[in-house]
C-alpha positions in Angstrom: 148.0 -34.3 3.6 146.2 -36.4 6.3 146.6 -40.1 6.6 143.4 -42.1 6.9 143.4 -44.5 10.0 143.0 -47.5 7.7 146.3 -46.6 6.1 148.1 -45.9 9.4 150.6 -48.8 8.7 152.1 -46.5 6.0 153.6 -44.2 8.8 157.0 -45.5 9.7 157.2 -43.7 12.9 154.0 -44.8 14.2 154.8 -44.2 17.7 155.9 -40.7 17.1 154.6 -37.8 19.3 151.3 -36.4 18.0 153.0 -33.0 18.3 155.6 -33.9 15.7 156.3 -30.9 13.6 157.7 -32.3 10.5 156.2 -34.8 8.0 158.3 -36.5 5.4 156.3 -38.2 2.7 157.8 -40.7 0.2 155.9 -41.4 -3.0 157.2 -44.7 -4.1 156.4 -47.5 -6.6 157.3 -51.1 -5.8 158.6 -51.8 -9.2 160.5 -48.6 -9.6 164.3 -49.1 -9.2 164.8 -45.6 -8.0 162.1 -46.1 -5.4 163.9 -49.0 -4.1 167.1 -47.1 -3.7 165.4 -44.3 -1.7 163.3 -46.7 0.4 166.3 -48.8 1.4 168.3 -45.7 2.4 165.5 -44.2 4.4 164.4 -47.4 6.0 167.8 -48.7 6.8 169.8 -45.4 7.6 167.7 -42.3 7.7 164.9 -43.5 10.1 167.4 -44.9 12.7 169.1 -41.5 12.5 165.9 -39.6 13.0 165.1 -41.8 16.1 168.5 -41.2 17.6 168.9 -37.4 16.8 165.4 -36.1 16.4 163.1 -38.2 18.5 159.4 -37.2 18.4 160.0 -34.6 15.7 159.6 -36.2 12.3 157.0 -38.6 11.0 157.6 -40.6 7.6 154.8 -41.7 5.4 155.2 -44.1 2.5 152.7 -43.0 -0.1 152.0 -45.8 -2.5 152.2 -44.4 -6.0 151.0 -46.8 -8.7 152.7 -46.2 -12.1 150.5 -47.3 -14.9 153.4 -47.8 -17.4 154.4 -50.7 -15.2 151.5 -53.1 -15.7 152.3 -55.1 -12.4 152.3 -51.9 -10.4 148.7 -52.2 -9.5 149.1 -55.8 -8.4 152.1 -55.2 -6.1 150.4 -52.1 -4.5 147.2 -54.1 -4.1 149.5 -56.6 -2.0 150.6 -53.6 0.1 147.1 -52.6 0.8 146.3 -56.1 1.8 149.1 -56.1 4.2 147.7 -52.9 5.7 144.3 -54.9 6.2 145.8 -58.1 7.6 148.9 -56.9 9.5 149.5 -53.2 9.4 152.6 -53.4 11.7 154.3 -55.5 9.1 153.8 -53.0 6.1 157.4 -51.7 6.3 159.1 -55.2 6.6 156.8 -56.3 3.8 157.8 -53.4 1.7 161.5 -54.0 2.4 161.0 -57.7 1.2 159.0 -56.7 -1.8 161.6 -54.2 -2.9 164.2 -56.8 -2.4 162.4 -59.1 -4.8 161.1 -56.3 -7.1 162.7 -57.7 -10.4 160.5 -60.8 -9.9 157.6 -58.6 -10.7 159.0 -56.7 -13.7 157.4 -57.0 -17.0 159.2 -60.0 -18.3 158.5 -62.0 -15.1 154.7 -61.4 -15.2 153.8 -61.0 -18.8 152.8 -64.7 -19.2 151.6 -65.2 -15.7 147.8 -65.3 -14.7 146.9 -62.5 -12.4 146.0 -64.7 -9.4 149.3 -66.5 -9.9 151.1 -63.2 -9.4 149.0 -62.6 -6.2 150.1 -66.1 -5.0 153.7 -65.1 -5.3 153.0 -61.8 -3.5 151.3 -63.5 -0.7 154.5 -65.7 -0.3 156.5 -62.5 0.0 154.2 -61.5 2.8 154.6 -64.8 4.4 158.4 -64.4 4.4 158.0 -61.6 7.0 155.5 -63.5 9.2 152.3 -62.5 7.6 149.5 -65.1 7.1 149.9 -66.0 3.4 146.4 -67.4 3.0 144.8 -64.2 4.3 146.9 -62.1 2.0 146.0 -64.2 -1.0 142.2 -64.3 0.0 142.3 -60.4 0.1 143.8 -60.2 -3.4 142.3 -63.2 -5.4 139.9 -62.1 -8.1 137.0 -64.7 -8.8 136.6 -66.0 -12.4 132.8 -65.9 -12.3 130.4 -62.9 -12.5 129.1 -61.3 -9.4 125.4 -62.1 -8.3 124.2 -59.0 -10.3 126.1 -60.2 -13.4 128.9 -57.6 -13.2 132.2 -58.8 -14.5 134.5 -56.0 -13.1 134.4 -57.5 -9.7 137.9 -56.5 -8.3 139.0 -57.8 -5.0 138.6 -56.8 -1.4 141.4 -54.1 -1.7 140.1 -52.4 -4.9 138.1 -49.6 -3.1 141.2 -48.7 -0.9 143.4 -48.7 -4.0 140.9 -46.2 -5.6 141.3 -43.9 -2.6 145.0 -44.1 -2.7 145.2 -43.2 -6.4 142.7 -40.2 -5.7 144.7 -38.9 -2.8 147.9 -38.9 -5.0 146.2 -37.3 -7.8 145.0 -34.4 -5.6 148.7 -33.5 -5.0 149.6 -34.0 -8.5 152.5 -36.4 -7.9 153.7 -38.2 -11.2 157.2 -39.2 -10.9 158.7 -41.7 -8.5 160.3 -41.3 -6.2 158.9 -38.0 -5.1 159.8 -36.6 -1.6 157.4 -34.0 0.0 158.5 -32.4 3.2 155.9 -30.5 5.2 153.6 -30.4 2.2 156.1 -29.1 -0.3 157.9 -31.1 -3.0 161.6 -31.5 -2.0 163.3 -31.4 -5.3 166.8 -31.4 -3.6 166.5 -35.0 -2.4 167.2 -37.7 -5.1 167.3 -41.6 -4.8 171.2 -41.3 -5.1 171.4 -39.5 -1.6 173.8 -41.2 0.6 173.2 -41.5 4.4 175.7 -38.7 4.9 173.8 -36.4 2.5 170.6 -37.2 4.3 172.2 -36.4 7.6 173.4 -33.1 6.3 169.9 -32.3 4.9 168.3 -33.2 8.2 170.5 -30.9 10.1 169.5 -28.1 7.9 165.7 -28.7 8.0 164.8 -30.3 11.3 164.2 -27.8 14.2 
């Protein structure tokens, strides 16, 4: 599936040749432990291997997958979209930092916290990788007063883009995280427990 220009930061290999023949899409949820394992392996081991052995042949896309049974999932993915707005080149470093702190946004750690307070903490995660904290918080904060037309479901500045991401993921029918799609087909042979060595073997078989 194509990637809208506004979400270009989700492409890890942003400098890859436009003629790259392979696309590896990772459907991940920031508060899914298995997504964290897969992300860390791909980000720290697989992508460097691809750059070294298969330059210009593979693009990797992080597809943000909100999981509704994790109530904070929407909030953390909103933060990811805010980063795409404010500093798209920092999307992957931010994602790495957020995965590192994912337990801070699990149920028990957010259940008694006001929504904007959670956004404050997410903005601080963004700041930890050099993104403007106040810009991120401004993009996320929800006002406590009705809009000028009296509406109450006012959302925030990233709400419409969240809707687009959810719609796109629903079109391909992804439900479970993590899910890996390779060249448009779900790759069931890959799991979050894949080691770098298993990834290297898989790449040797599939990248031509």
